[in-house]
N, C-alpha and C positions, 0 to 999 in steps of 0.2 A: 320708522320702525315702530315708534310709540302709537302712531295712527292706526296701525294694523293690530298691534298687540292688545290694546285696551278693549276694542270691540270683540276680538277673538276670545279673550278671557270672559267677557260678559256672556257671549253666546254659549261658550262651553258650560258655564255654570247654569244657565237657563235650560240647556238641553239635558244636562245631567239631572237636574231637579225634576224635569218632566218625566224622567224614567226612574226616579228613585223609589216611588211608592208602588208596590205591586208588580214589579218586574217590567219587562219590555212587552207591551201590548200594542195593538194597532192604534188605539186612541193616544197612547203616549208618544208614539212615533209622529202622529199627526200634529200633536201639540209641539213637539220639539221642532218639526219642520216649519210650522207656522212662526214659531219664535225665531228661528234662524233666518228665514226669509224676511221677516219684519225687521230684524236687527240689521241685516244687510242693506235693505232699502232705506231705513232710517239713518244709518251711517253714511250712505251715499249722499242723501239729502243734506245731512249736517255738514259734510265735507265741502259742499258747494257754497257754504256761507262763511263769513268771517275771514280772518287773515291771521297769520303768525300763530301764536300759541292759542288764540281764540278758535282757530280752525280745528285744532286738536280736541279742544273741549267740546265744541259743537259736534264733531264727528262722534266722539264717545257718548255724548248725551243723546244724539240722534239714534245711535245703535241701541242704547238702553230703552229709550222711549218707543222706538219702532218695535223692538222685541216684546215690550210689555203690551202695547196696543194690539199687536197681532195675536199674542197669546190670549188676551181677553176677548178679542173678536172671534177666535176659534172656539171659545167656550171652555178654555182649560182652567 
């Protein structure tokens, strides 16, 4: 449960922050989409590493890092 909850919270905050300034525009939707996809991919990669509680930490860290990298790559 924790493995899913932490990345879901991070993705929610990232998606909401992309839409917070200036309302919902096509650019904001693109930024939110890039962040969500990056977080999912990063979380999936992080989930493949480590074991025990380290796996949870790497999954959450991968989700945060993936979302940040994808957001930056999209120019948001």
